[in-house]
Each structure stands twice: as structure tokens, then as C-alpha cells.
N, C-alpha and C positions, 0 to 999 in steps of 0.2 A: 477798380471797376472792371479792368480787363479780365481778371480771374473769374468774376461773376459771369461775364459774357461767354467765356469758354465753357464754364460749367453749364450754363443755360443751353449752349449749342450742343454739348455732348448729351445732356438729358433729353433735349428735343430729338436728337438723332436716334437715341435708344428708344424713345417713345414711338417714333415713326416706324422703326424696325419692328417693334412689338405689335403695332397696329397692323402692319402689312402681314406679319406672320399670323395674326389672329384672323384676318380676312381670308388669307390663303387656306387656313385650317378649316374655317367654316365652309368655304367653297368645296374643299375636299370631302368633308362630311356630307354635305348636301348631294354631291355627285355620287358618293357611295350609297346613299339612301335611294337615289333615283335609279341607280344601275347596280343592283345587288349582284354579287358574284354567284355563279351557279354552284350548287352544292355537288360534291362528288357522290356518285352513286356507290352504294355499298354492294359488294358481291353477295350473291345469295348464300344463305347459311349452309355450311358444308354438311350439317346434320340432316337437312331436308333432301331426300333422294326421290327423284321422280319415279313414279310407278306406271308402267305401260301394260296395257292388256287389250285383247281383241274380243268383242262380244259376238263375233260371227258376221257382223255387218260393217263395223267401223272400229278404228283404233281409238283408244282412250288414253289420256295421260292425267295422272293426279299428282299435283305438287302441293303438299300441305293439305289444306282443306278445299282447294279449288280443283275442279275437273275440267279438262279440255278435250274436245273432239277433234281428231285429225282426219280431214276429208281428202287426203291426198296431197294438197299443197298449202292449205291454210288452216290455221287454228281457229276454232270458233268458241 
């Protein structure tokens, strides 16, 4: 009878450890879903070169398909 009690205690202990590990894992997964890690920003493509020009009144900058006006201190 004593051998069965020891086996029962060992199985109960292992079951309890697995349950605790499962609860901890679920908590970790829930935390990761609620607090996603920020994605790293990719540097701009080296093949896209900004083009600058002046039309006589203001400076322009074109990067890819987008054009920006430089009015001295801010982009618009």
C-alpha cells in the first residue's frame, strides 16, 4: 500500500507542476498579446535618393513619389 501512496504523491506533484506551468504560460501569452513589442523601423532603401531643387520661391525635396516643401525650418 505504501508504494501506491508514494506513486500517487509523485503523480500529484508532477500534475501540480504541470498545472502551474500551464497557468504561467497562459499568463505570459496574455501579457504578450496585451503589450506587443514595438517593431523595429527599417532604414530607408538605399536606392531611393532624395532630389532637391529650387523653383525660385521655395526649396523642394522629392523622395520616391512624395514631394515636400521646405519653408526654412519645417517640412510641409
